[in-house]
PyMOL Python script that loads the backbone (N, CA, C, O; Angstrom):
from pymol import cmd

cmd.read_pdbstr("""\
ATOM      1  N   MET A   1     -14.866-200.106 -53.390  1.00  0.00           N
ATOM      2  CA  MET A   1     -13.467-199.897 -53.077  1.00  0.00           C
ATOM      3  C   MET A   1     -13.221-198.472 -52.578  1.00  0.00           C
ATOM      4  O   MET A   1     -12.482-198.248 -51.619  1.00  0.00           O
ATOM      5  N   LYS A   2     -13.860-197.522 -53.256  1.00  0.00           N
ATOM      6  CA  LYS A   2     -13.694-196.123 -52.869  1.00  0.00           C
ATOM      7  C   LYS A   2     -14.302-195.865 -51.486  1.00  0.00           C
ATOM      8  O   LYS A   2     -13.756-195.094 -50.696  1.00  0.00           O
ATOM      9  N   CYS A   3     -15.420-196.505 -51.204  1.00  0.00           N
ATOM     10  CA  CYS A   3     -16.086-196.357 -49.908  1.00  0.00           C
ATOM     11  C   CYS A   3     -15.213-196.938 -48.783  1.00  0.00           C
ATOM     12  O   CYS A   3     -15.135-196.368 -47.695  1.00  0.00           O
ATOM     13  N   ALA A   4     -14.567-198.065 -49.055  1.00  0.00           N
ATOM     14  CA  ALA A   4     -13.691-198.682 -48.061  1.00  0.00           C
ATOM     15  C   ALA A   4     -12.482-197.788 -47.777  1.00  0.00           C
ATOM     16  O   ALA A   4     -12.044-197.683 -46.632  1.00  0.00           O
ATOM     17  N   LEU A   5     -11.948-197.151 -48.803  1.00  0.00           N
ATOM     18  CA  LEU A   5     -10.796-196.257 -48.631  1.00  0.00           C
ATOM     19  C   LEU A   5     -11.173-195.034 -47.807  1.00  0.00           C
ATOM     20  O   LEU A   5     -10.401-194.588 -46.958  1.00  0.00           O
ATOM     21  N   ILE A   6     -12.359-194.496 -48.059  1.00  0.00           N
ATOM     22  CA  ILE A   6     -12.832-193.341 -47.290  1.00  0.00           C
ATOM     23  C   ILE A   6     -13.063-193.747 -45.843  1.00  0.00           C
ATOM     24  O   ILE A   6     -12.698-193.009 -44.928  1.00  0.00           O
ATOM     25  N   THR A   7     -13.658-194.902 -45.628  1.00  0.00           N
ATOM     26  CA  THR A   7     -13.910-195.394 -44.264  1.00  0.00           C
ATOM     27  C   THR A   7     -12.597-195.640 -43.530  1.00  0.00           C
ATOM     28  O   THR A   7     -12.460-195.281 -42.360  1.00  0.00           O
ATOM     29  N   LEU A   8     -11.640-196.247 -44.210  1.00  0.00           N
ATOM     30  CA  LEU A   8     -10.330-196.501 -43.602  1.00  0.00           C
ATOM     31  C   LEU A   8      -9.618-195.195 -43.248  1.00  0.00           C
ATOM     32  O   LEU A   8      -8.990-195.093 -42.194  1.00  0.00           O
ATOM     33  N   SER A   9      -9.716-194.216 -44.111  1.00  0.00           N
ATOM     34  CA  SER A   9      -9.104-192.913 -43.843  1.00  0.00           C
ATOM     35  C   SER A   9      -9.761-192.233 -42.649  1.00  0.00           C
ATOM     36  O   SER A   9      -9.082-191.652 -41.803  1.00  0.00           O
ATOM     37  N   LEU A  10     -11.079-192.309 -42.587  1.00  0.00           N
ATOM     38  CA  LEU A  10     -11.807-191.694 -41.474  1.00  0.00           C
ATOM     39  C   LEU A  10     -11.471-192.375 -40.150  1.00  0.00           C
ATOM     40  O   LEU A  10     -11.251-191.699 -39.145  1.00  0.00           O
ATOM     41  N   VAL A  11     -11.430-193.692 -40.141  1.00  0.00           N
ATOM     42  CA  VAL A  11     -11.089-194.434 -38.927  1.00  0.00           C
ATOM     43  C   VAL A  11      -9.653-194.126 -38.503  1.00  0.00           C
ATOM     44  O   VAL A  11      -9.383-193.950 -37.315  1.00  0.00           O
ATOM     45  N   SER A  12      -8.741-194.062 -39.457  1.00  0.00           N
ATOM     46  CA  SER A  12      -7.343-193.735 -39.148  1.00  0.00           C
ATOM     47  C   SER A  12      -7.226-192.342 -38.554  1.00  0.00           C
ATOM     48  O   SER A  12      -6.481-192.130 -37.597  1.00  0.00           O
ATOM     49  N   ALA A  13      -7.960-191.391 -39.118  1.00  0.00           N
ATOM     50  CA  ALA A  13      -7.931-190.023 -38.597  1.00  0.00           C
ATOM     51  C   ALA A  13      -8.475-189.971 -37.176  1.00  0.00           C
ATOM     52  O   ALA A  13      -7.935-189.261 -36.327  1.00  0.00           O
ATOM     53  N   LEU A  14      -9.544-190.721 -36.914  1.00  0.00           N
ATOM     54  CA  LEU A  14     -10.106-190.741 -35.560  1.00  0.00           C
ATOM     55  C   LEU A  14      -9.147-191.391 -34.564  1.00  0.00           C
ATOM     56  O   LEU A  14      -9.023-190.923 -33.433  1.00  0.00           O
ATOM     57  N   VAL A  15      -8.479-192.450 -34.968  1.00  0.00           N
ATOM     58  CA  VAL A  15      -7.510-193.118 -34.086  1.00  0.00           C
ATOM     59  C   VAL A  15      -6.347-192.183 -33.787  1.00  0.00           C
ATOM     60  O   VAL A  15      -5.910-192.082 -32.641  1.00  0.00           O
ATOM     61  N   ILE A  16      -5.847-191.504 -34.799  1.00  0.00           N
ATOM     62  CA  ILE A  16      -4.731-190.567 -34.593  1.00  0.00           C
ATOM     63  C   ILE A  16      -5.167-189.413 -33.696  1.00  0.00           C
ATOM     64  O   ILE A  16      -4.420-189.004 -32.807  1.00  0.00           O
ATOM     65  N   ALA A  17      -6.373-188.885 -33.921  1.00  0.00           N
ATOM     66  CA  ALA A  17      -6.870-187.794 -33.078  1.00  0.00           C
ATOM     67  C   ALA A  17      -7.034-188.265 -31.630  1.00  0.00           C
ATOM     68  O   ALA A  17      -6.699-187.538 -30.696  1.00  0.00           O
ATOM     69  N   GLY A  18      -7.547-189.474 -31.452  1.00  0.00           N
ATOM     70  CA  GLY A  18      -7.691-190.011 -30.092  1.00  0.00           C
ATOM     71  C   GLY A  18      -6.355-190.220 -29.414  1.00  0.00           C
ATOM     72  O   GLY A  18      -6.218-189.944 -28.223  1.00  0.00           O
ATOM     73  N   ALA A  19      -5.359-190.707 -30.153  1.00  0.00           N
ATOM     74  CA  ALA A  19      -4.025-190.909 -29.587  1.00  0.00           C
ATOM     75  C   ALA A  19      -3.398-189.576 -29.187  1.00  0.00           C
ATOM     76  O   ALA A  19      -2.780-189.467 -28.129  1.00  0.00           O
ATOM     77  N   LEU A  20      -3.559-188.574 -30.032  1.00  0.00           N
ATOM     78  CA  LEU A  20      -3.016-187.249 -29.705  1.00  0.00           C
ATOM     79  C   LEU A  20      -3.701-186.666 -28.478  1.00  0.00           C
ATOM     80  O   LEU A  20      -3.052-186.045 -27.637  1.00  0.00           O
ATOM     81  N   LEU A  21      -4.998-186.865 -28.376  1.00  0.00           N
ATOM     82  CA  LEU A  21      -5.722-186.381 -27.200  1.00  0.00           C
ATOM     83  C   LEU A  21      -5.253-187.100 -25.933  1.00  0.00           C
ATOM     84  O   LEU A  21      -5.067-186.471 -24.891  1.00  0.00           O
ATOM     85  N   ALA A  22      -5.065-188.410 -26.025  1.00  0.00           N
ATOM     86  CA  ALA A  22      -4.603-189.179 -24.864  1.00  0.00           C
ATOM     87  C   ALA A  22      -3.203-188.754 -24.450  1.00  0.00           C
ATOM     88  O   ALA A  22      -2.918-188.643 -23.257  1.00  0.00           O
ATOM     89  N   ILE A  23      -2.332-188.516 -25.412  1.00  0.00           N
ATOM     90  CA  ILE A  23      -0.965-188.089 -25.100  1.00  0.00           C
ATOM     91  C   ILE A  23      -0.964-186.715 -24.444  1.00  0.00           C
ATOM     92  O   ILE A  23      -0.183-186.462 -23.527  1.00  0.00           O
ATOM     93  N   SER A  24      -1.835-185.832 -24.910  1.00  0.00           N
ATOM     94  CA  SER A  24      -1.857-184.480 -24.341  1.00  0.00           C
ATOM     95  C   SER A  24      -2.382-184.483 -22.904  1.00  0.00           C
ATOM     96  O   SER A  24      -2.068-183.574 -22.135  1.00  0.00           O
ATOM     97  N   GLN A  25      -3.175-185.490 -22.531  1.00  0.00           N
ATOM     98  CA  GLN A  25      -3.717-185.575 -21.176  1.00  0.00           C
ATOM     99  C   GLN A  25      -2.798-186.334 -20.222  1.00  0.00           C
ATOM    100  O   GLN A  25      -3.020-186.316 -19.011  1.00  0.00           O
ATOM    101  N   PHE A  26      -1.784-186.993 -20.742  1.00  0.00           N
ATOM    102  CA  PHE A  26      -0.883-187.805 -19.925  1.00  0.00           C
ATOM    103  C   PHE A  26       0.087-186.897 -19.191  1.00  0.00           C
ATOM    104  O   PHE A  26       0.744-186.061 -19.812  1.00  0.00           O
ATOM    105  N   ASN A  27       0.186-187.053 -17.877  1.00  0.00           N
ATOM    106  CA  ASN A  27       1.015-186.187 -17.049  1.00  0.00           C
ATOM    107  C   ASN A  27       2.157-186.996 -16.450  1.00  0.00           C
ATOM    108  O   ASN A  27       1.919-187.977 -15.747  1.00  0.00           O
ATOM    109  N   LEU A  28       3.390-186.595 -16.722  1.00  0.00           N
ATOM    110  CA  LEU A  28       4.553-187.301 -16.186  1.00  0.00           C
ATOM    111  C   LEU A  28       5.193-186.554 -15.016  1.00  0.00           C
ATOM    112  O   LEU A  28       6.385-186.723 -14.758  1.00  0.00           O
ATOM    113  N   SER A  29       4.445-185.760 -14.330  1.00  0.00           N
ATOM    114  CA  SER A  29       4.976-184.985 -13.221  1.00  0.00           C
ATOM    115  C   SER A  29       5.284-185.883 -12.029  1.00  0.00           C
ATOM    116  O   SER A  29       4.600-186.879 -11.797  1.00  0.00           O
ATOM    117  N   ALA A  30       6.306-185.526 -11.287  1.00  0.00           N
ATOM    118  CA  ALA A  30       6.660-186.278 -10.088  1.00  0.00           C
ATOM    119  C   ALA A  30       5.965-185.703  -8.857  1.00  0.00           C
ATOM    120  O   ALA A  30       6.178-186.195  -7.748  1.00  0.00           O
ATOM    121  N   MET A  31       5.166-184.704  -9.023  1.00  0.00           N
ATOM    122  CA  MET A  31       4.540-184.035  -7.893  1.00  0.00           C
ATOM    123  C   MET A  31       3.348-184.781  -7.283  1.00  0.00           C
ATOM    124  O   MET A  31       3.191-184.736  -6.063  1.00  0.00           O
ATOM    125  N   PRO A  32       2.502-185.463  -8.059  1.00  0.00           N
ATOM    126  CA  PRO A  32       1.340-186.115  -7.435  1.00  0.00           C
ATOM    127  C   PRO A  32       1.760-187.229  -6.470  1.00  0.00           C
ATOM    128  O   PRO A  32       2.817-187.844  -6.620  1.00  0.00           O
ATOM    129  N   GLU A  33       0.922-187.462  -5.503  1.00  0.00           N
ATOM    130  CA  GLU A  33       1.168-188.537  -4.540  1.00  0.00           C
ATOM    131  C   GLU A  33       1.059-189.881  -5.263  1.00  0.00           C
ATOM    132  O   GLU A  33       0.265-190.019  -6.193  1.00  0.00           O
ATOM    133  N   PRO A  34       1.852-190.875  -4.842  1.00  0.00           N
ATOM    134  CA  PRO A  34       1.758-192.187  -5.484  1.00  0.00           C
ATOM    135  C   PRO A  34       0.418-192.853  -5.159  1.00  0.00           C
ATOM    136  O   PRO A  34      -0.199-192.573  -4.131  1.00  0.00           O
ATOM    137  N   GLY A  35      -0.005-193.719  -6.037  1.00  0.00           N
ATOM    138  CA  GLY A  35      -1.274-194.421  -5.851  1.00  0.00           C
ATOM    139  C   GLY A  35      -1.151-195.514  -4.799  1.00  0.00           C
ATOM    140  O   GLY A  35      -0.069-195.772  -4.273  1.00  0.00           O
ATOM    141  N   GLN A  36      -2.277-196.148  -4.502  1.00  0.00           N
ATOM    142  CA  GLN A  36      -2.310-197.190  -3.483  1.00  0.00           C
ATOM    143  C   GLN A  36      -1.453-198.388  -3.873  1.00  0.00           C
ATOM    144  O   GLN A  36      -0.739-198.937  -3.034  1.00  0.00           O
ATOM    145  N   LEU A  37      -1.515-198.800  -5.137  1.00  0.00           N
ATOM    146  CA  LEU A  37      -0.748-199.958  -5.584  1.00  0.00           C
ATOM    147  C   LEU A  37       0.749-199.678  -5.488  1.00  0.00           C
ATOM    148  O   LEU A  37       1.515-200.523  -5.023  1.00  0.00           O
ATOM    149  N   GLU A  38       1.161-198.498  -5.926  1.00  0.00           N
ATOM    150  CA  GLU A  38       2.580-198.155  -5.866  1.00  0.00           C
ATOM    151  C   GLU A  38       3.071-198.096  -4.419  1.00  0.00           C
ATOM    152  O   GLU A  38       4.168-198.565  -4.117  1.00  0.00           O
ATOM    153  N   THR A  39       2.277-197.533  -3.544  1.00  0.00           N
ATOM    154  CA  THR A  39       2.645-197.459  -2.129  1.00  0.00           C
ATOM    155  C   THR A  39       2.740-198.856  -1.523  1.00  0.00           C
ATOM    156  O   THR A  39       3.674-199.150  -0.777  1.00  0.00           O
ATOM    157  N   TYR A  40       1.777-199.713  -1.842  1.00  0.00           N
ATOM    158  CA  TYR A  40       1.766-201.082  -1.324  1.00  0.00           C
ATOM    159  C   TYR A  40       3.015-201.834  -1.785  1.00  0.00           C
ATOM    160  O   TYR A  40       3.692-202.471  -0.979  1.00  0.00           O
ATOM    161  N   LEU A  41       3.318-201.759  -3.084  1.00  0.00           N
ATOM    162  CA  LEU A  41       4.473-202.484  -3.616  1.00  0.00           C
ATOM    163  C   LEU A  41       5.782-201.952  -3.041  1.00  0.00           C
ATOM    164  O   LEU A  41       6.681-202.735  -2.733  1.00  0.00           O
ATOM    165  N   ALA A  42       5.903-200.639  -2.892  1.00  0.00           N
ATOM    166  CA  ALA A  42       7.125-200.062  -2.335  1.00  0.00           C
ATOM    167  C   ALA A  42       7.312-200.485  -0.881  1.00  0.00           C
ATOM    168  O   ALA A  42       8.430-200.774  -0.455  1.00  0.00           O
ATOM    169  N   THR A  43       6.225-200.521  -0.126  1.00  0.00           N
ATOM    170  CA  THR A  43       6.307-200.929   1.274  1.00  0.00           C
ATOM    171  C   THR A  43       6.703-202.402   1.384  1.00  0.00           C
ATOM    172  O   THR A  43       7.546-202.757   2.208  1.00  0.00           O
ATOM    173  N   LYS A  44       6.101-203.255   0.559  1.00  0.00           N
ATOM    174  CA  LYS A  44       6.451-204.679   0.579  1.00  0.00           C
ATOM    175  C   LYS A  44       7.915-204.888   0.195  1.00  0.00           C
ATOM    176  O   LYS A  44       8.614-205.689   0.816  1.00  0.00           O
ATOM    177  N   ALA A  45       8.376-204.171  -0.827  1.00  0.00           N
ATOM    178  CA  ALA A  45       9.774-204.295  -1.238  1.00  0.00           C
ATOM    179  C   ALA A  45      10.707-203.835  -0.120  1.00  0.00           C
ATOM    180  O   ALA A  45      11.740-204.460   0.121  1.00  0.00           O
ATOM    181  N   MET A  46      10.353-202.762   0.555  1.00  0.00           N
ATOM    182  CA  MET A  46      11.170-202.277   1.663  1.00  0.00           C
ATOM    183  C   MET A  46      11.265-203.333   2.766  1.00  0.00           C
ATOM    184  O   MET A  46      12.345-203.570   3.308  1.00  0.00           O
ATOM    185  N   HIS A  47      10.143-203.965   3.097  1.00  0.00           N
ATOM    186  CA  HIS A  47      10.160-204.991   4.139  1.00  0.00           C
ATOM    187  C   HIS A  47      11.037-206.183   3.737  1.00  0.00           C
ATOM    188  O   HIS A  47      11.764-206.729   4.567  1.00  0.00           O
ATOM    189  N   VAL A  48      10.966-206.578   2.478  1.00  0.00           N
ATOM    190  CA  VAL A  48      11.785-207.701   2.003  1.00  0.00           C
ATOM    191  C   VAL A  48      13.270-207.358   2.125  1.00  0.00           C
ATOM    192  O   VAL A  48      14.055-208.171   2.613  1.00  0.00           O
ATOM    193  N   PHE A  49      13.658-206.155   1.684  1.00  0.00           N
ATOM    194  CA  PHE A  49      15.067-205.775   1.721  1.00  0.00           C
ATOM    195  C   PHE A  49      15.573-205.582   3.147  1.00  0.00           C
ATOM    196  O   PHE A  49      16.726-205.897   3.440  1.00  0.00           O
ATOM    197  N   VAL A  50      14.728-205.069   4.034  1.00  0.00           N
ATOM    198  CA  VAL A  50      15.143-204.895   5.433  1.00  0.00           C
ATOM    199  C   VAL A  50      15.332-206.255   6.086  1.00  0.00           C
ATOM    200  O   VAL A  50      16.307-206.463   6.808  1.00  0.00           O
ATOM    201  N   ARG A  51      14.410-207.189   5.842  1.00  0.00           N
ATOM    202  CA  ARG A  51      14.557-208.538   6.417  1.00  0.00           C
ATOM    203  C   ARG A  51      15.812-209.220   5.903  1.00  0.00           C
ATOM    204  O   ARG A  51      16.535-209.865   6.662  1.00  0.00           O
ATOM    205  N   ARG A  52      16.070-209.074   4.603  1.00  0.00           N
ATOM    206  CA  ARG A  52      17.244-209.725   4.017  1.00  0.00           C
ATOM    207  C   ARG A  52      18.535-209.141   4.609  1.00  0.00           C
ATOM    208  O   ARG A  52      19.459-209.886   4.936  1.00  0.00           O
ATOM    209  N   SER A  53      18.599-207.834   4.744  1.00  0.00           N
ATOM    210  CA  SER A  53      19.832-207.233   5.252  1.00  0.00           C
ATOM    211  C   SER A  53      19.976-207.410   6.764  1.00  0.00           C
ATOM    212  O   SER A  53      21.086-207.309   7.286  1.00  0.00           O
ATOM    213  N   SER A  54      18.886-207.670   7.472  1.00  0.00           N
ATOM    214  CA  SER A  54      18.985-207.850   8.919  1.00  0.00           C
ATOM    215  C   SER A  54      19.617-209.194   9.276  1.00  0.00           C
ATOM    216  O   SER A  54      20.047-209.397  10.412  1.00  0.00           O
ATOM    217  N   ARG A  55      19.675-210.105   8.318  1.00  0.00           N
ATOM    218  CA  ARG A  55      20.300-211.411   8.578  1.00  0.00           C
ATOM    219  C   ARG A  55      21.821-211.339   8.526  1.00  0.00           C
ATOM    220  O   ARG A  55      22.502-212.224   9.044  1.00  0.00           O
ATOM    221  N   LYS A  56      22.353-210.302   7.911  1.00  0.00           N
ATOM    222  CA  LYS A  56      23.809-210.180   7.804  1.00  0.00           C
ATOM    223  C   LYS A  56      24.387-209.713   9.142  1.00  0.00           C
ATOM    224  O   LYS A  56      23.789-208.875   9.817  1.00  0.00           O
ATOM    225  N   PRO A  57      25.532-210.246   9.522  1.00  0.00           N
ATOM    226  CA  PRO A  57      26.125-209.809  10.790  1.00  0.00           C
ATOM    227  C   PRO A  57      26.672-208.379  10.677  1.00  0.00           C
ATOM    228  O   PRO A  57      26.977-207.892   9.588  1.00  0.00           O
ATOM    229  N   ILE A  58      26.782-207.740  11.818  1.00  0.00           N
ATOM    230  CA  ILE A  58      27.367-206.397  11.869  1.00  0.00           C
ATOM    231  C   ILE A  58      28.862-206.528  11.653  1.00  0.00           C
ATOM    232  O   ILE A  58      29.507-207.354  12.299  1.00  0.00           O
ATOM    233  N   PRO A  59      29.426-205.729  10.757  1.00  0.00           N
ATOM    234  CA  PRO A  59      30.867-205.847  10.504  1.00  0.00           C
ATOM    235  C   PRO A  59      31.686-205.515  11.749  1.00  0.00           C
ATOM    236  O   PRO A  59      31.301-204.680  12.567  1.00  0.00           O
ATOM    237  N   ALA A  60      32.802-206.179  11.863  1.00  0.00           N
ATOM    238  CA  ALA A  60      33.673-205.961  13.018  1.00  0.00           C
ATOM    239  C   ALA A  60      34.326-204.582  12.925  1.00  0.00           C
ATOM    240  O   ALA A  60      34.519-204.034  11.839  1.00  0.00           O
ATOM    241  N   ALA A  61      34.656-204.046  14.085  1.00  0.00           N
ATOM    242  CA  ALA A  61      35.332-202.745  14.122  1.00  0.00           C
ATOM    243  C   ALA A  61      36.729-202.885  13.533  1.00  0.00           C
ATOM    244  O   ALA A  61      37.357-203.932  13.689  1.00  0.00           O
ATOM    245  N   PRO A  62      37.226-201.857  12.862  1.00  0.00           N
ATOM    246  CA  PRO A  62      38.567-201.955  12.283  1.00  0.00           C
ATOM    247  C   PRO A  62      39.619-202.110  13.378  1.00  0.00           C
ATOM    248  O   PRO A  62      39.492-201.542  14.463  1.00  0.00           O
ATOM    249  N   SER A  63      40.656-202.884  13.079  1.00  0.00           N
ATOM    250  CA  SER A  63      41.694-203.107  14.089  1.00  0.00           C
ATOM    251  C   SER A  63      42.549-201.858  14.294  1.00  0.00           C
ATOM    252  O   SER A  63      43.005-201.600  15.408  1.00  0.00           O
ATOM    253  N   ASN A  64      42.766-201.096  13.256  1.00  0.00           N
ATOM    254  CA  ASN A  64      43.556-199.878  13.363  1.00  0.00           C
ATOM    255  C   ASN A  64      42.639-198.707  13.020  1.00  0.00           C
ATOM    256  O   ASN A  64      42.453-198.380  11.848  1.00  0.00           O
ATOM    257  N   LEU A  65      42.073-198.083  14.038  1.00  0.00           N
ATOM    258  CA  LEU A  65      41.082-197.038  13.842  1.00  0.00           C
ATOM    259  C   LEU A  65      41.692-195.806  13.186  1.00  0.00           C
ATOM    260  O   LEU A  65      41.052-195.183  12.339  1.00  0.00           O
ATOM    261  N   LYS A  66      42.916-195.444  13.560  1.00  0.00           N
ATOM    262  CA  LYS A  66      43.547-194.251  12.996  1.00  0.00           C
ATOM    263  C   LYS A  66      43.793-194.428  11.495  1.00  0.00           C
ATOM    264  O   LYS A  66      43.529-193.511  10.718  1.00  0.00           O
ATOM    265  N   ALA A  67      44.294-195.592  11.081  1.00  0.00           N
ATOM    266  CA  ALA A  67      44.546-195.845   9.662  1.00  0.00           C
ATOM    267  C   ALA A  67      43.226-195.879   8.883  1.00  0.00           C
ATOM    268  O   ALA A  67      43.150-195.402   7.751  1.00  0.00           O
ATOM    269  N   SER A  68      42.206-196.440   9.496  1.00  0.00           N
ATOM    270  CA  SER A  68      40.903-196.491   8.851  1.00  0.00           C
ATOM    271  C   SER A  68      40.334-195.088   8.663  1.00  0.00           C
ATOM    272  O   SER A  68      39.753-194.788   7.620  1.00  0.00           O
ATOM    273  N   THR A  69      40.497-194.231   9.667  1.00  0.00           N
ATOM    274  CA  THR A  69      40.024-192.855   9.576  1.00  0.00           C
ATOM    275  C   THR A  69      40.770-192.089   8.500  1.00  0.00           C
ATOM    276  O   THR A  69      40.164-191.325   7.748  1.00  0.00           O
ATOM    277  N   GLU A  70      42.082-192.285   8.418  1.00  0.00           N
ATOM    278  CA  GLU A  70      42.878-191.603   7.395  1.00  0.00           C
ATOM    279  C   GLU A  70      42.482-192.072   5.996  1.00  0.00           C
ATOM    280  O   GLU A  70      42.415-191.266   5.068  1.00  0.00           O
ATOM    281  N   GLU A  71      42.225-193.353   5.844  1.00  0.00           N
ATOM    282  CA  GLU A  71      41.798-193.890   4.544  1.00  0.00           C
ATOM    283  C   GLU A  71      40.433-193.316   4.154  1.00  0.00           C
ATOM    284  O   GLU A  71      40.193-193.019   2.984  1.00  0.00           O
ATOM    285  N   GLY A  72      39.546-193.163   5.131  1.00  0.00           N
ATOM    286  CA  GLY A  72      38.263-192.561   4.868  1.00  0.00           C
ATOM    287  C   GLY A  72      38.371-191.103   4.477  1.00  0.00           C
ATOM    288  O   GLY A  72      37.632-190.624   3.617  1.00  0.00           O
ATOM    289  N   ASP A  73      39.308-190.390   5.120  1.00  0.00           N
ATOM    290  CA  ASP A  73      39.533-188.983   4.754  1.00  0.00           C
ATOM    291  C   ASP A  73      40.025-188.862   3.319  1.00  0.00           C
ATOM    292  O   ASP A  73      39.659-187.918   2.619  1.00  0.00           O
ATOM    293  N   LYS A  74      40.846-189.800   2.874  1.00  0.00           N
ATOM    294  CA  LYS A  74      41.332-189.766   1.491  1.00  0.00           C
ATOM    295  C   LYS A  74      40.183-189.977   0.503  1.00  0.00           C
ATOM    296  O   LYS A  74      40.130-189.340  -0.549  1.00  0.00           O
ATOM    297  N   LEU A  75      39.281-190.868   0.851  1.00  0.00           N
ATOM    298  CA  LEU A  75      38.171-191.151  -0.046  1.00  0.00           C
ATOM    299  C   LEU A  75      37.168-190.007  -0.127  1.00  0.00           C
ATOM    300  O   LEU A  75      36.635-189.706  -1.195  1.00  0.00           O
ATOM    301  N   PHE A  76      36.922-189.383   1.002  1.00  0.00           N
ATOM    302  CA  PHE A  76      35.907-188.342   1.038  1.00  0.00           C
ATOM    303  C   PHE A  76      36.529-187.009   1.307  1.00  0.00           C
ATOM    304  O   PHE A  76      35.825-186.002   1.375  1.00  0.00           O
TER     305      PHE A  76
END
""", "prot")
cmd.dss("prot")
cmd.show_as("cartoon", "prot")
cmd.util.cbc("prot")
cmd.orient("prot")
């Protein structure tokens, strides 16, 4: 029983030390270039969204351009 407790304590200490080492090596910086998988997925998502939005018609020009411009000035 005592041997099992010592072994369990030693294994737990090694697991905790390994986890701390892994956490200290983990980098959350936004500076590195994205990996190949991330670039591939982002490009595919961009193509899907561009195709989907290209099916929508172009909105018609406002009938009263001056009123539309004034409303835009109020918003921005």
